[in-house]
MDTraj code that builds the backbone (N, CA, C; nanometers):
import mdtraj as md
import numpy as np

residues = "MET THR THR THR ALA ILE GLU THR ILE PRO HIS ALA ALA ASP ASN ILE ALA LYS LEU GLU GLU ALA LEU PRO ASP ILE ASP LEU ASP LYS ALA MET GLY TYR THR LEU ALA ASP ALA ILE ARG GLU GLY SER THR VAL THR GLY GLN CYS VAL GLY SER TRP HIS ASP GLU ASP GLY ASN VAL CYS ALA LEU SER ALA ALA LEU LEU ALA VAL LYS ALA ARG HIS MET LEU".split()
xyz = np.array([
    [0.0830, -0.1174, 0.0000],
    [0.0000, 0.0000, 0.0000],
    [0.0878, 0.1243, 0.0000],
    [0.0534, 0.2218, -0.0796],
    [0.1299, 0.3444, -0.0927],
    [0.0835, 0.4482, 0.0088],
    [0.1782, 0.5152, 0.0736],
    [0.1467, 0.6219, 0.1678],
    [0.1535, 0.7548, 0.0947],
    [0.0511, 0.8385, 0.1140],
    [0.0510, 0.9707, 0.0507],
    [0.1188, 1.0717, 0.1423],
    [0.1561, 1.1855, 0.0871],
    [0.2250, 1.2891, 0.1640],
    [0.1420, 1.3363, 0.2822],
    [0.0138, 1.3499, 0.2640],
    [-0.0725, 1.4004, 0.3709],
    [-0.0788, 1.3029, 0.4875],
    [-0.0667, 1.1754, 0.4600],
    [-0.0730, 1.0742, 0.5655],
    [0.0516, 1.0724, 0.6537],
    [0.1599, 1.1329, 0.6086],
    [0.2826, 1.1344, 0.6874],
    [0.2899, 1.2532, 0.7824],
    [0.2005, 1.3501, 0.7684],
    [0.2032, 1.4711, 0.8504],
    [0.1256, 1.4462, 0.9803],
    [0.1925, 1.4608, 1.0954],
    [0.1216, 1.4438, 1.2226],
    [0.0093, 1.5462, 1.2374],
    [-0.1032, 1.5048, 1.2872],
    [-0.2183, 1.5914, 1.3138],
    [-0.2826, 1.6479, 1.1873],
    [-0.2511, 1.5951, 1.0704],
    [-0.3037, 1.6480, 0.9447],
    [-0.4562, 1.6433, 0.9414],
    [-0.5153, 1.5316, 0.9808],
    [-0.6611, 1.5192, 0.9766],
    [-0.7274, 1.6218, 1.0684],
    [-0.6698, 1.6440, 1.1858],
    [-0.7245, 1.7430, 1.2787],
    [-0.7150, 1.8841, 1.2204],
    [-0.6007, 1.9156, 1.1604],
    [-0.5811, 2.0483, 1.1023],
    [-0.6727, 2.0711, 0.9825],
    [-0.6930, 1.9689, 0.9028],
    [-0.7840, 1.9803, 0.7889],
    [-0.9261, 2.0052, 0.8385],
    [-0.9661, 1.9334, 0.9423],
    [-1.1005, 1.9520, 0.9991],
    [-1.1178, 2.0941, 1.0532],
    [-1.0148, 2.1470, 1.1214],
    [-1.0204, 2.2851, 1.1719],
    [-1.0376, 2.3835, 1.0565],
    [-0.9626, 2.3623, 0.9502],
    [-0.9716, 2.4517, 0.8344],
    [-1.1080, 2.4434, 0.7673],
    [-1.1614, 2.3237, 0.7540],
    [-1.2931, 2.3071, 0.6913],
    [-1.3984, 2.3887, 0.7654],
    [-1.3897, 2.3923, 0.8971],
    [-1.4850, 2.4697, 0.9764],
    [-1.4603, 2.6192, 0.9656],
    [-1.3350, 2.6606, 0.9552],
    [-1.3003, 2.8022, 0.9600],
    [-1.3083, 2.8731, 0.8244],
    [-1.2814, 2.8012, 0.7173],
    [-1.2748, 2.8666, 0.5867],
    [-1.4134, 2.8890, 0.5281],
    [-1.4367, 3.0087, 0.4752],
    [-1.5644, 3.0329, 0.4080],
    [-1.5662, 2.9618, 0.2726],
    [-1.6848, 2.9302, 0.2257],
    [-1.6972, 2.8716, 0.0923],
    [-1.6557, 2.9747, -0.0117],
    [-1.6001, 2.9263, -0.1215],
    [-1.5669, 3.0178, -0.2307],
    [-1.6425, 2.9740, -0.3556],
    [-1.6806, 3.0734, -0.4352],
    [-1.7533, 3.0418, -0.5580],
    [-1.6542, 3.0061, -0.6683],
    [-1.7064, 2.9645, -0.7808],
    [-1.6222, 2.9172, -0.8906],
    [-1.5259, 3.0245, -0.9401],
    [-1.5720, 3.1490, -0.9512],
    [-1.4839, 3.2562, -0.9985],
    [-1.3644, 3.2755, -0.9052],
    [-1.3904, 3.2741, -0.7751],
    [-1.2808, 3.2880, -0.6797],
    [-1.1906, 3.1658, -0.6812],
    [-1.2497, 3.0493, -0.6965],
    [-1.1705, 2.9260, -0.6990],
    [-1.0751, 2.9248, -0.8183],
    [-1.1165, 2.9832, -0.9285],
    [-1.0303, 2.9871, -1.0472],
    [-0.9084, 3.0764, -1.0250],
    [-0.9175, 3.1716, -0.9317],
    [-0.8060, 3.2602, -0.9017],
    [-0.7314, 3.2221, -0.7746],
    [-0.7644, 3.1054, -0.7183],
    [-0.7013, 3.0572, -0.5953],
    [-0.5557, 3.0236, -0.6249],
    [-0.4641, 3.0834, -0.5501],
    [-0.3215, 3.0670, -0.5789],
    [-0.2508, 2.9862, -0.4699],
    [-0.1288, 2.9484, -0.4997],
    [-0.0457, 2.8796, -0.4018],
    [-0.0289, 2.9665, -0.2777],
    [-0.0094, 3.0957, -0.2974],
    [0.0066, 3.1876, -0.1844],
    [-0.1183, 3.1882, -0.0966],
    [-0.2366, 3.1854, -0.1583],
    [-0.3619, 3.1788, -0.0819],
    [-0.3659, 3.0528, 0.0031],
    [-0.3297, 2.9410, -0.0571],
    [-0.3320, 2.8127, 0.0131],
    [-0.2308, 2.8106, 0.1277],
    [-0.1123, 2.8652, 0.1070],
    [-0.0109, 2.8706, 0.2128],
    [-0.0616, 2.9548, 0.3293],
    [-0.1196, 3.0714, 0.2994],
    [-0.1719, 3.1578, 0.4052],
    [-0.2808, 3.0875, 0.4855],
    [-0.3716, 3.0193, 0.4161],
    [-0.4803, 2.9506, 0.4847],
    [-0.4284, 2.8334, 0.5683],
    [-0.3424, 2.7529, 0.5114],
    [-0.2899, 2.6363, 0.5826],
    [-0.2038, 2.6724, 0.7017],
    [-0.1347, 2.7846, 0.6928],
    [-0.0453, 2.8234, 0.8023],
    [-0.1217, 2.8746, 0.9246],
    [-0.2525, 2.8933, 0.9123],
    [-0.3300, 2.9387, 1.0285],
    [-0.3501, 2.8280, 1.1312],
    [-0.3300, 2.7031, 1.0925],
    [-0.3525, 2.5910, 1.1857],
    [-0.2253, 2.5129, 1.2170],
    [-0.1115, 2.5594, 1.1686],
    [0.0151, 2.4889, 1.1931],
    [0.1245, 2.5881, 1.2280],
    [0.2313, 2.5357, 1.2827],
    [0.3505, 2.6149, 1.3041],
    [0.4457, 2.5961, 1.1859],
    [0.5497, 2.6776, 1.1809],
    [0.6455, 2.6714, 1.0709],
    [0.7550, 2.5695, 1.0995],
    [0.7833, 2.4883, 1.0001],
    [0.8924, 2.3917, 1.0076],
    [0.9934, 2.4278, 0.8979],
    [1.1182, 2.4395, 0.9350],
    [1.2234, 2.4741, 0.8395],
    [1.3188, 2.3563, 0.8269],
    [1.3516, 2.3194, 0.7037],
    [1.4486, 2.2134, 0.6808],
    [1.3889, 2.0755, 0.6640],
    [1.2576, 2.0665, 0.6678],
    [1.1899, 1.9382, 0.6522],
    [1.0457, 1.9650, 0.6098],
    [0.9786, 1.8612, 0.5618],
    [0.8369, 1.8756, 0.5235],
    [0.7515, 1.8995, 0.6462],
    [0.7859, 1.8288, 0.7547],
    [0.7114, 1.8402, 0.8799],
    [0.7965, 1.7861, 0.9929],
    [0.7548, 1.8168, 1.1146],
    [0.8232, 1.7588, 1.2296],
    [0.7232, 1.6830, 1.3162],
    [0.7730, 1.6213, 1.4223],
    [0.6873, 1.5375, 1.5062],
    [0.5829, 1.6180, 1.5834],
    [0.5996, 1.7492, 1.5944],
    [0.5034, 1.8343, 1.6648],
    [0.3871, 1.8790, 1.5765],
    [0.3926, 1.8456, 1.4480],
    [0.2858, 1.8856, 1.3569],
    [0.3133, 2.0161, 1.2844],
    [0.4302, 2.0745, 1.3044],
    [0.4691, 2.1932, 1.2282],
    [0.5025, 2.1495, 1.0867],
    [0.4706, 2.2335, 0.9886],
    [0.4910, 2.1954, 0.8493],
    [0.5581, 2.3068, 0.7699],
    [0.6134, 2.2703, 0.6557],
    [0.6713, 2.3682, 0.5648],
    [0.5578, 2.4378, 0.4887],
    [0.5921, 2.5363, 0.4095],
    [0.4928, 2.6144, 0.3363],
    [0.4117, 2.5285, 0.2390],
    [0.4781, 2.4389, 0.1675],
    [0.4050, 2.3557, 0.0707],
    [0.3123, 2.2569, 0.1397],
    [0.3525, 2.2064, 0.2553],
    [0.2644, 2.1175, 0.3299],
    [0.1445, 2.1937, 0.3860],
    [0.1661, 2.3189, 0.4270],
    [0.0549, 2.4031, 0.4730],
    [-0.0443, 2.4239, 0.3585],
    [0.0082, 2.4462, 0.2389],
    [-0.0786, 2.4622, 0.1218],
    [-0.1568, 2.3338, 0.0949],
    [-0.0927, 2.2201, 0.1109],
    [-0.1599, 2.0918, 0.0903],
    [-0.2763, 2.0750, 0.1874],
    [-0.2563, 2.1130, 0.3125],
    [-0.3643, 2.1055, 0.4109],
    [-0.4834, 2.1903, 0.3679],
    [-0.4569, 2.3112, 0.3211],
    [-0.5646, 2.4013, 0.2790],
    [-0.6381, 2.3482, 0.1571],
    [-0.5654, 2.2973, 0.0618],
    [-0.6277, 2.2436, -0.0596],
    [-0.7148, 2.1226, -0.0247],
    [-0.6666, 2.0383, 0.0669],
    [-0.7471, 1.9239, 0.1108],
    [-0.8727, 1.9727, 0.1858],
    [-0.8575, 2.0753, 0.2684],
    [-0.9712, 2.1291, 0.3436],
    [-1.0769, 2.1874, 0.2503],
    [-1.0335, 2.2426, 0.1396],
    [-1.1253, 2.3003, 0.0418],
    [-1.1775, 2.1953, -0.0572],
    [-1.1359, 2.0711, -0.0410],
    [-1.1767, 1.9597, -0.1280],
    [-1.1420, 1.9875, -0.2747],
    [-1.0259, 2.0492, -0.2961],
    [-0.9784, 2.0764, -0.4310],
    [-0.8815, 1.9690, -0.4781],
    [-0.8514, 1.8747, -0.3911],
    [-0.7576, 1.7678, -0.4241],
    [-0.8134, 1.6362, -0.3770],
])
top = md.Topology()
chain = top.add_chain()
for i, resn in enumerate(residues, 1):
    res = top.add_residue(resn, chain, resSeq=i)
    for name in ("N", "CA", "C"):
        top.add_atom(name, md.element.get_by_symbol(name[0]), res)
traj = md.Trajectory(xyz[None], top)
């Protein structure tokens, strides 16, 4: 069985659930303009910053992992 990147991040499911509750719905026009920077900003609201790795054992994540959390919370992936 293959492990996905999101499954390796500690507390990922909890952080995604927090984001799903906190983020407002966006319409199609806004979704078409949704950027990586938007996703990083949204994902970083529920995690701490991790430098030098994708994530650490405390659940802190890098910028791209924060973006992944946000995209998953928005059901865009």
